[in-house]
Each structure stands twice: as C-alpha cells, then as structure tokens.
ROSE-4610 file (N, C-alpha, C; in Angstrom, 1 decimal, always signed):
// ROSE-4610
residu = [M/M/M/Q/Q/Q/L/L/L/S/S/S/N/N/N/G/G/G/V/V/V/V/V/V/L/L/L/R/R/R/T/T/T/L/L/L/T/T/T/A/A/A/D/D/D/D/D/D/A/A/A/A/A/A/A/A/A/L/L/L/A/A/A/D/D/D/S/S/S/Y/Y/Y/R/R/R/D/D/D/N/N/N/R/R/R/D/D/D/H/H/H/L/L/L/A/A/A/P/P/P/W/W/W/D/D/D/P/P/P/S/S/S/R/R/R/S/S/S/E/E/E/T/T/T/F/F/F/F/F/F/T/T/T/E/E/E/A/A/A/G/G/G/Q/Q/Q/S/S/S/N/N/N/E/E/E/V/V/V/G/G/G/K/K/K/L/L/L/L/L/L/A/A/A/D/D/D/Q/Q/Q/D/D/D/T/T/T/G/G/G/R/R/R/A/A/A/F/F/F/P/P/P/L/L/L/V/V/V/L/L/L/S/S/S/D/D/D/R/R/R/S/S/S/R/R/R/I/I/I/V/V/V/G/G/G/R/R/R/V/V/V/N/N/N/L/L/L/V/V/V/G/G/G/I/I/I/V/V/V/R/R/R/G/G/G/A/A/A/F/F/F/E/E/E/S/S/S/A/A/A/N/N/N/L/L/L/G/G/G/Y/Y/Y/W/W/W/V/V/V/D/D/D/A/A/A/R/R/R/Y/Y/Y/A/A/A/G/G/G/R/R/R/G/G/G/L/L/L/M/M/M/T/T/T/A/A/A/A/A/A/V/V/V/G/G/G/A/A/A/A/A/A/A/A/A/D/D/D/L/L/L/A/A/A/R/R/R/G/G/G/E/E/E/L/L/L/G/G/G/L/L/L/H/H/H/R/R/R/I/I/I/Q/Q/Q/A/A/A/G/G/G/T/T/T/L/L/L/V/V/V/H/H/H/N/N/N/V/V/V/A/A/A/S/S/S/Q/Q/Q/S/S/S/V/V/V/L/L/L/K/K/K/R/R/R/C/C/C/G/G/G/F/F/F/T/T/T/E/E/E/F/F/F/G/G/G/L/L/L/A/A/A/P/P/P/D/D/D/Y/Y/Y/L/L/L/R/R/R/I/I/I/A/A/A/G/G/G/R/R/R/W/W/W/Q/Q/Q/D/D/D/H/H/H/R/R/R/L/L/L/F/F/F/Q/Q/Q/R/R/R/I/I/I/L/L/L/S/S/S/P/P/P]
num = [1/1/1/2/2/2/3/3/3/4/4/4/5/5/5/6/6/6/7/7/7/8/8/8/9/9/9/10/10/10/11/11/11/12/12/12/13/13/13/14/14/14/15/15/15/16/16/16/17/17/17/18/18/18/19/19/19/20/20/20/21/21/21/22/22/22/23/23/23/24/24/24/25/25/25/26/26/26/27/27/27/28/28/28/29/29/29/30/30/30/31/31/31/32/32/32/33/33/33/34/34/34/35/35/35/36/36/36/37/37/37/38/38/38/39/39/39/40/40/40/41/41/41/42/42/42/43/43/43/44/44/44/45/45/45/46/46/46/47/47/47/48/48/48/49/49/49/50/50/50/51/51/51/52/52/52/53/53/53/54/54/54/55/55/55/56/56/56/57/57/57/58/58/58/59/59/59/60/60/60/61/61/61/62/62/62/63/63/63/64/64/64/65/65/65/66/66/66/67/67/67/68/68/68/69/69/69/70/70/70/71/71/71/72/72/72/73/73/73/74/74/74/75/75/75/76/76/76/77/77/77/78/78/78/79/79/79/80/80/80/81/81/81/82/82/82/83/83/83/84/84/84/85/85/85/86/86/86/87/87/87/88/88/88/89/89/89/90/90/90/91/91/91/92/92/92/93/93/93/94/94/94/95/95/95/96/96/96/97/97/97/98/98/98/99/99/99/100/100/100/101/101/101/102/102/102/103/103/103/104/104/104/105/105/105/106/106/106/107/107/107/108/108/108/109/109/109/110/110/110/111/111/111/112/112/112/113/113/113/114/114/114/115/115/115/116/116/116/117/117/117/118/118/118/119/119/119/120/120/120/121/121/121/122/122/122/123/123/123/124/124/124/125/125/125/126/126/126/127/127/127/128/128/128/129/129/129/130/130/130/131/131/131/132/132/132/133/133/133/134/134/134/135/135/135/136/136/136/137/137/137/138/138/138/139/139/139/140/140/140/141/141/141/142/142/142/143/143/143/144/144/144/145/145/145/146/146/146/147/147/147/148/148/148/149/149/149/150/150/150/151/151/151/152/152/152/153/153/153/154/154/154/155/155/155/156/156/156/157/157/157/158/158/158/159/159/159/160/160/160/161/161/161/162/162/162/163/163/163/164/164/164/165/165/165/166/166/166/167/167/167/168/168/168/169/169/169/170/170/170/171/171/171/172/172/172/173/173/173/174/174/174/175/175/175/176/176/176]
x = [+25.1/+26.4/+27.1/+28.1/+28.8/+29.7/+29.6/+30.4/+31.6/+31.2/+32.3/+31.6/+32.3/+31.9/+30.4/+29.9/+28.6/+27.5/+27.9/+26.9/+26.8/+25.7/+25.4/+24.6/+24.8/+24.1/+23.1/+21.8/+20.7/+19.6/+18.8/+17.6/+16.6/+15.9/+14.8/+13.8/+13.0/+11.8/+10.7/+9.5/+8.3/+8.4/+9.0/+9.1/+10.1/+10.9/+11.8/+11.3/+9.9/+9.3/+9.6/+9.3/+9.4/+10.9/+11.8/+13.3/+13.8/+13.4/+13.7/+13.1/+11.9/+11.5/+12.3/+12.6/+13.5/+14.8/+15.4/+16.8/+16.7/+15.7/+15.5/+15.3/+14.5/+14.4/+15.7/+16.4/+17.7/+18.8/+18.6/+19.6/+19.0/+17.9/+17.2/+18.2/+18.8/+19.8/+21.0/+21.5/+22.7/+22.4/+21.2/+20.8/+20.2/+19.7/+19.0/+19.7/+21.1/+21.7/+21.9/+21.6/+22.0/+20.6/+19.5/+18.3/+17.2/+16.2/+15.1/+14.5/+13.7/+12.9/+11.9/+11.6/+10.8/+9.7/+8.4/+7.2/+7.3/+6.6/+6.6/+6.2/+5.4/+4.9/+6.0/+6.9/+8.1/+8.8/+8.9/+9.5/+8.8/+7.5/+6.7/+6.8/+6.3/+6.3/+5.3/+4.2/+3.2/+3.9/+4.7/+5.3/+6.4/+7.2/+8.2/+7.5/+6.4/+5.7/+5.3/+4.8/+4.5/+5.7/+6.9/+8.1/+8.6/+8.6/+9.0/+8.2/+6.8/+5.9/+6.2/+6.4/+6.8/+8.1/+9.2/+10.3/+10.4/+9.5/+9.4/+8.6/+7.6/+6.8/+7.7/+8.7/+9.6/+10.6/+10.9/+11.8/+11.1/+9.8/+9.0/+9.0/+9.1/+9.0/+10.5/+11.4/+12.8/+13.4/+12.7/+13.1/+14.0/+14.1/+14.8/+15.3/+16.5/+17.1/+17.4/+16.5/+16.8/+17.5/+18.4/+19.1/+19.2/+19.5/+19.7/+21.0/+21.5/+22.7/+22.1/+22.4/+21.8/+22.9/+22.8/+23.6/+22.7/+23.1/+22.3/+20.9/+20.8/+19.6/+18.8/+19.5/+18.9/+19.3/+18.7/+19.1/+20.0/+21.2/+22.2/+22.7/+21.7/+22.1/+21.1/+21.4/+20.6/+21.5/+21.3/+21.9/+20.7/+20.4/+19.5/+20.0/+19.6/+19.9/+18.4/+18.2/+16.9/+16.8/+15.6/+15.6/+16.3/+16.3/+17.0/+16.3/+17.1/+16.6/+17.5/+16.6/+17.2/+17.2/+17.5/+17.7/+19.1/+19.1/+20.5/+21.3/+20.5/+21.1/+21.7/+21.0/+21.4/+22.2/+21.3/+22.0/+21.0/+21.5/+20.9/+21.5/+20.6/+21.1/+21.4/+22.5/+22.9/+22.5/+22.0/+21.8/+22.1/+22.7/+23.1/+23.2/+23.1/+23.4/+23.7/+24.5/+24.9/+24.6/+24.2/+24.0/+25.1/+25.0/+25.9/+27.0/+26.5/+27.4/+28.5/+28.0/+29.0/+29.7/+29.6/+30.1/+31.7/+32.5/+33.9/+34.7/+33.9/+34.7/+34.8/+34.6/+34.7/+33.6/+32.5/+31.3/+30.6/+30.4/+29.8/+30.6/+31.9/+32.8/+32.5/+32.4/+32.2/+30.8/+29.9/+28.5/+28.3/+28.8/+28.8/+29.5/+30.7/+31.4/+30.6/+29.9/+29.1/+27.9/+27.3/+26.2/+26.6/+27.7/+28.3/+28.5/+29.0/+29.1/+27.8/+26.9/+25.4/+24.9/+25.1/+24.6/+25.1/+26.4/+27.2/+26.7/+26.7/+26.5/+25.0/+24.3/+23.0/+22.0/+22.2/+21.3/+21.8/+23.1/+23.6/+23.6/+23.8/+23.9/+25.2/+25.2/+26.5/+27.1/+26.2/+26.7/+25.7/+26.4/+25.7/+26.1/+25.2/+25.7/+25.2/+25.9/+25.5/+25.8/+24.9/+25.2/+25.5/+26.4/+26.6/+26.6/+26.1/+26.2/+27.7/+27.9/+29.3/+30.1/+29.7/+30.5/+30.6/+30.0/+29.9/+31.2/+32.3/+33.6/+33.6/+33.0/+33.0/+32.4/+31.2/+30.6/+31.3/+31.9/+32.6/+33.9/+34.5/+35.6/+35.1/+33.9/+33.3/+33.4/+32.7/+32.6/+33.9/+34.9/+36.1/+36.9/+36.8/+37.4/+36.7/+35.5/+34.8/+34.8/+35.6/+35.9/+35.0/+34.4/+33.6/+34.5/+34.0/+34.7/+33.7/+34.2/+33.4/+33.2/+32.0/+31.7/+31.0/+30.7/+30.0/+29.4/+29.0/+28.4/+26.9/+26.0/+24.5/+24.0/+23.8/+23.2/+21.8/+21.5/+20.2/+19.6/+20.3/+20.0/+18.9/+19.0/+18.0/+17.6/+16.4/+16.0/+16.3/+17.6/+18.1/+18.0/+17.6/+17.5/+16.6/+15.7/+14.8/+15.1/+16.3/+16.7/+17.3/+17.1/+17.8/+19.4/+20.1/+21.5/+22.2/+23.4/+24.3/+24.8/+25.0/+25.6/+26.7/+27.7/+28.7/+28.2/+28.4/+27.9/+28.9/+28.9/+29.9/+29.2/+30.0/+29.7/+30.7/+30.2/+31.1/+30.6/+31.4/+31.1/+31.4/+30.5/+30.6/+31.0/+30.7/+31.1/+32.0/+32.8/+33.8/+33.0]
y = [+12.3/+12.1/+12.6/+13.4/+13.8/+12.8/+12.6/+11.5/+12.3/+12.9/+13.7/+14.6/+15.7/+16.5/+17.0/+17.3/+17.7/+16.7/+15.4/+14.2/+13.9/+13.7/+13.2/+11.9/+11.1/+9.8/+10.1/+9.9/+10.1/+9.1/+9.0/+8.1/+8.5/+7.6/+7.8/+8.4/+9.4/+9.9/+9.9/+9.9/+9.9/+11.0/+12.2/+13.2/+12.9/+11.8/+11.5/+10.9/+10.5/+9.8/+10.5/+11.8/+12.5/+12.5/+12.8/+12.9/+11.5/+10.5/+9.1/+8.8/+9.0/+8.7/+9.5/+10.7/+11.5/+10.6/+10.3/+9.7/+8.3/+7.6/+6.2/+6.4/+7.5/+7.7/+8.1/+9.0/+9.4/+8.2/+7.3/+6.2/+4.8/+4.9/+3.8/+2.8/+3.3/+2.5/+2.0/+2.9/+2.6/+1.5/+1.5/+0.4/-0.8/-0.8/-2.0/-3.2/-3.4/-4.6/-5.2/-4.4/-4.9/-5.0/-4.6/-4.5/-5.6/-5.9/-6.6/-5.9/-6.5/-5.8/-4.9/-3.8/-2.8/-2.4/-2.2/-1.8/-0.3/+0.2/+1.7/+2.5/+1.9/+2.6/+2.8/+1.9/+2.0/+3.4/+4.0/+5.1/+6.4/+6.3/+7.4/+7.8/+9.1/+9.4/+8.6/+8.3/+7.2/+5.9/+5.4/+4.2/+4.2/+5.3/+5.5/+5.7/+6.4/+6.6/+5.3/+4.3/+3.1/+2.3/+2.4/+1.7/+2.3/+3.5/+4.2/+3.8/+3.8/+3.5/+2.1/+1.2/-0.2/-0.3/+0.3/+0.4/+1.1/+2.2/+2.9/+2.0/+1.2/+0.3/-0.7/-1.2/-2.2/-1.6/-0.3/+0.3/+0.4/+0.8/+0.9/-0.3/-1.5/-2.8/-3.5/-2.6/-3.1/-4.0/-4.1/-5.1/-4.5/-3.1/-2.5/-1.2/-0.6/+0.6/+1.2/+2.0/+2.5/+4.0/+4.1/+5.4/+5.9/+7.2/+7.9/+8.5/+8.7/+9.6/+10.8/+11.9/+13.2/+14.2/+15.0/+16.1/+17.3/+18.5/+19.7/+19.7/+19.0/+19.1/+17.9/+16.6/+15.5/+14.3/+13.2/+11.9/+11.2/+10.8/+10.3/+8.9/+8.2/+6.8/+6.3/+5.0/+4.4/+3.4/+3.2/+2.1/+1.6/+0.3/-0.3/-1.5/-1.5/-2.7/-3.3/-4.4/-5.0/-6.4/-7.0/-8.4/-8.6/-7.5/-7.6/-8.7/-9.7/-10.7/-10.6/-10.6/-10.5/-11.9/-11.8/-13.2/-13.6/-15.0/-15.6/-15.2/-14.7/-14.2/-12.8/-11.8/-10.4/-10.0/-10.1/-9.9/-9.2/-8.7/-7.9/-8.1/-7.9/-7.9/-6.5/-6.2/-4.9/-4.8/-3.7/-3.4/-2.0/-1.6/-0.3/+0.1/+1.3/+1.8/+3.2/+3.7/+5.0/+5.6/+6.8/+7.6/+7.4/+7.2/+7.0/+8.2/+9.4/+10.6/+10.6/+9.7/+9.7/+8.3/+7.5/+6.1/+6.3/+5.5/+5.4/+6.5/+7.2/+8.3/+7.9/+6.7/+6.3/+6.6/+7.1/+7.5/+6.4/+5.3/+4.1/+3.4/+3.5/+2.8/+3.4/+4.8/+5.7/+5.3/+5.2/+5.0/+3.5/+2.6/+1.2/+1.1/+1.7/+1.8/+2.3/+3.5/+4.2/+3.3/+2.8/+1.8/+0.7/+0.1/-1.0/-0.5/+0.8/+1.4/+1.5/+2.0/+2.1/+0.8/-0.2/-1.5/-2.1/-1.8/-2.2/-1.5/+0.0/+0.8/+1.0/+1.6/+2.0/+0.9/-0.1/-1.2/-2.5/-2.5/-3.6/-4.8/-4.9/-6.1/-6.8/-8.2/-8.9/-9.1/-9.1/-9.5/-8.8/-8.4/-8.0/-8.8/-9.1/-9.7/-9.0/-9.2/-8.6/-9.7/-9.6/-10.4/-9.6/-10.0/-9.3/-10.3/-9.7/-10.5/-11.0/-12.2/-12.7/-11.8/-11.0/-10.2/-8.7/-8.4/-7.1/-6.8/-6.6/-6.4/-5.1/-4.1/-2.8/-3.0/-3.6/-3.8/-4.7/-5.7/-6.6/-5.9/-4.9/-4.1/-3.2/-2.6/-1.9/-2.7/-3.8/-4.6/-5.1/-5.5/-5.9/-4.8/-3.5/-2.2/-1.9/-2.5/-2.2/-3.3/-4.3/-5.3/-6.6/-6.7/-7.9/-8.9/-10.3/-11.4/-12.3/-12.7/-13.7/-15.0/-15.5/-16.8/-17.8/-17.5/-18.5/-18.0/-18.9/-18.6/-19.1/-18.4/-18.7/-18.8/-20.1/-20.3/-19.7/-19.1/-18.6/-17.9/-17.1/-16.4/-15.4/-14.5/-13.4/-13.3/-12.9/-12.6/-11.1/-10.9/-9.6/-9.5/-8.3/-8.0/-9.1/-9.6/-10.5/-12.0/-12.4/-13.8/-14.0/-15.4/-15.8/-15.8/-15.2/-15.1/-15.5/-16.0/-16.4/-15.2/-15.2/-14.2/-14.7/-13.8/-14.1/-13.4/-14.1/-13.8/-13.3/-12.2/-11.5/-11.3/-11.2/-11.0/-10.2/-9.4/-8.7/-8.9/-9.5/-9.7/-8.4/-7.9/-6.6/-6.7/-7.6/-7.8/-9.0/-8.8/-10.0/-11.2]
z = [-3.2/-3.1/-4.4/-4.4/-5.6/-6.1/-7.5/-8.1/-8.8/-9.9/-10.6/-11.7/-12.1/-13.0/-13.0/-11.7/-11.5/-11.4/-11.5/-11.5/-10.0/-9.6/-8.3/-8.4/-7.3/-7.2/-6.0/-6.2/-5.2/-5.4/-4.4/-4.4/-5.4/-6.0/-7.0/-6.3/-7.0/-6.4/-7.4/-7.1/-8.0/-9.1/-8.6/-9.6/-10.8/-10.7/-11.8/-13.1/-13.1/-14.2/-15.5/-15.7/-17.0/-17.4/-16.4/-16.9/-17.1/-16.5/-16.8/-18.3/-18.6/-20.0/-21.0/-20.8/-21.7/-21.9/-20.7/-20.8/-21.4/-21.2/-21.8/-23.4/-23.7/-25.2/-25.8/-25.2/-25.8/-25.8/-24.9/-24.9/-25.4/-26.0/-26.5/-27.3/-28.3/-29.1/-28.3/-27.4/-26.6/-25.7/-25.0/-24.2/-24.7/-25.9/-26.5/-26.5/-26.8/-26.8/-25.4/-24.3/-23.0/-22.1/-22.6/-21.9/-22.5/-21.6/-22.2/-23.4/-24.1/-25.1/-24.4/-24.8/-24.2/-24.9/-24.3/-24.9/-25.2/-26.1/-26.4/-25.2/-24.4/-23.2/-22.2/-22.2/-21.2/-21.4/-22.6/-23.0/-22.8/-22.2/-21.9/-20.4/-20.2/-18.8/-18.0/-18.5/-17.8/-17.5/-18.6/-18.4/-17.3/-17.3/-16.2/-14.9/-14.8/-13.6/-13.0/-13.8/-13.3/-12.8/-13.6/-13.1/-11.8/-11.7/-10.5/-9.3/-9.6/-8.5/-8.0/-8.9/-8.4/-7.6/-8.1/-7.4/-6.0/-5.9/-4.6/-3.6/-4.3/-3.3/-2.8/-3.7/-3.2/-2.1/-2.3/-1.4/-0.1/-0.1/+1.1/+1.9/+1.3/+1.9/+2.1/+1.8/+2.0/+1.0/-0.1/-1.1/-2.3/-2.2/-3.5/-2.7/-3.4/-3.2/-4.4/-5.1/-6.4/-6.3/-7.2/-7.3/-8.7/-8.8/-10.2/-10.1/-11.3/-11.5/-12.3/-11.7/-12.3/-12.5/-13.6/-13.7/-13.4/-13.7/-13.3/-14.0/-15.2/-16.0/-16.3/-16.1/-16.6/-15.8/-16.0/-15.5/-16.5/-16.0/-17.0/-16.5/-15.7/-15.3/-14.2/-14.0/-12.9/-12.1/-11.0/-10.1/-9.3/-9.4/-8.5/-7.7/-6.5/-5.7/-5.5/-6.1/-6.1/-5.6/-5.4/-4.9/-3.5/-2.7/-1.4/-0.6/-0.1/+0.8/+2.2/+3.2/+4.6/+5.1/+6.5/+7.2/+7.0/+6.7/+6.7/+5.3/+4.3/+3.0/+2.9/+3.4/+3.5/+2.1/+1.1/-0.3/-1.1/-2.3/-3.2/-4.6/-5.6/-7.0/-7.4/-8.2/-8.6/-10.1/-10.5/-12.0/-12.3/-13.4/-13.7/-15.2/-15.5/-16.9/-16.8/-17.8/-17.9/-19.3/-19.4/-20.6/-21.5/-22.9/-23.8/-23.8/-23.6/-23.5/-22.3/-21.2/-20.1/-20.0/-20.9/-21.0/-21.1/-20.4/-20.5/-19.7/-18.8/-18.1/-16.6/-16.2/-14.8/-14.0/-14.5/-13.7/-13.1/-14.0/-13.4/-12.4/-12.5/-11.5/-10.1/-10.2/-8.9/-8.4/-9.3/-8.7/-8.2/-9.0/-8.4/-7.0/-6.9/-5.7/-4.6/-4.9/-3.8/-3.5/-4.4/-4.2/-3.2/-3.5/-2.6/-1.2/-1.1/+0.2/+0.9/+0.2/+0.8/+1.2/+0.3/+0.7/+1.9/+2.1/+3.3/+4.5/+4.4/+5.5/+5.9/+5.0/+5.3/+5.2/+4.3/+4.3/+5.0/+5.4/+6.3/+5.5/+4.2/+3.5/+3.6/+3.5/+3.5/+2.0/+1.0/-0.3/-1.3/-2.5/-3.6/-4.8/-5.8/-7.0/-8.3/-9.3/-10.7/-11.8/-12.8/-14.0/-15.1/-16.0/-17.2/-18.4/-19.5/-20.7/-20.9/-21.4/-21.6/-22.3/-23.3/-24.1/-23.6/-22.5/-22.0/-21.1/-21.7/-21.2/-20.3/-20.9/-20.1/-18.8/-18.8/-17.5/-16.6/-17.2/-16.2/-15.6/-16.4/-16.0/-14.8/-14.9/-13.7/-12.5/-12.6/-11.5/-10.9/-11.7/-11.1/-10.5/-11.1/-10.4/-9.1/-8.8/-7.7/-6.6/-6.8/-6.0/-6.1/-7.2/-7.4/-8.0/-7.6/-8.3/-9.1/-10.1/-11.0/-10.2/-10.2/-9.6/-10.3/-11.5/-12.4/-13.6/-14.4/-15.7/-15.6/-16.0/-15.9/-17.4/-17.9/-19.3/-19.4/-20.5/-20.8/-19.6/-18.9/-17.7/-17.7/-18.8/-18.9/-20.3/-20.7/-21.9/-22.3/-23.1/-23.3/-24.8/-25.2/-26.6/-27.4/-26.7/-27.4/-27.5/-26.8/-26.8/-25.5/-25.0/-23.8/-24.0/-23.1/-23.2/-21.9/-22.1/-21.0/-20.3/-19.1/-18.2/-17.4/-17.2/-16.2/-14.8/-13.8/-12.4/-11.6/-10.9/-10.1/-8.7/-7.7/-6.4/-5.7/-4.7/-3.8/-2.4/-1.5/-0.1/+0.6/+1.3/+1.9/+3.4/+4.0/+5.5/+5.8/+6.7/+7.0/+7.4]
C-alpha cells in the first residue's frame, strides 16, 4: 500500500532481516528513549532473523500482523499489530516506529491509519490499543489524528530505556 513519497506499507517477510538490522543500527540513538533496552545481538542480521521468525510464527497462528514501511532501498519503519485476541475481545495491541529521517512528515499517521483499516477489514478486529510514554507527545498526536482516544494511565507499564515507566493508554473502536 502506497503511503507517500515512495514509501509503501507492506507485510513483513523473512527476507527483511538484514534490512531491519541496518535500520535498527541506523536508528539506535533515535529509538533508544522509546524502546526496551536491547542486546547487541538485536542489531545484527541473525538477531533480526530470530525476531522476524517469531513474528511470522505469531502471524501464522493469527496472533500478530507485522508490517514494514519501506522506501525504494531500505526499511524506514515498522507497524505491528500483536497480541491479537479473538472471541469476545477481538482486539490487538499496536506498536510502531519511524526512521529519524522520516519523522515529522505525516508518514506514521498514514501508516497507523492504514493499519487500523487493515485491522478492521482484513483482520475483522473490533478494537486496537496502544500505549505511549507519558512524555511522548508526538506519538500521542499520531494516535489522536488516527481516531484513537485516551482511556487511562498505566503506572510502571513497560520497562523502557532500562526503567519501568508510566504510559498513557489509547484505543480505537473499529466496529460499531
């Protein structure tokens, strides 16, 4: 799916491991304040091959829907729908990041909007939720522009940048 300026949103493939390793290395400092602490292995092709394998296995069982943002030559971001629960819940957790060189251009807003459309249409989900660090105003703005509403504060929600941090929780109801 074309997003803008030659960037497409597509499903993750096993062949993406090397490009993901390159992108994570290039964006290591940019992502560090927003991500869990990462081992050195995470930033290698072998580490990304392992991560991709886990996500694709979860996709095969219906528990995940991993996507990448790609320009003509590299991966410039990720959008993941993970923790998909069926039955009475029909919900997923949303996570995303964008390359520092593409930040602030509306690309992630387009990607999150497209992922929400896929969640509603292709996956048939009722709801998606996302959490942001309390001070991550840029990510909160993306979610609000994409129709998410804040529904709570989760103290010590995730260990990010080496410490447990509070998160604002957002949701978007996809079906009437």
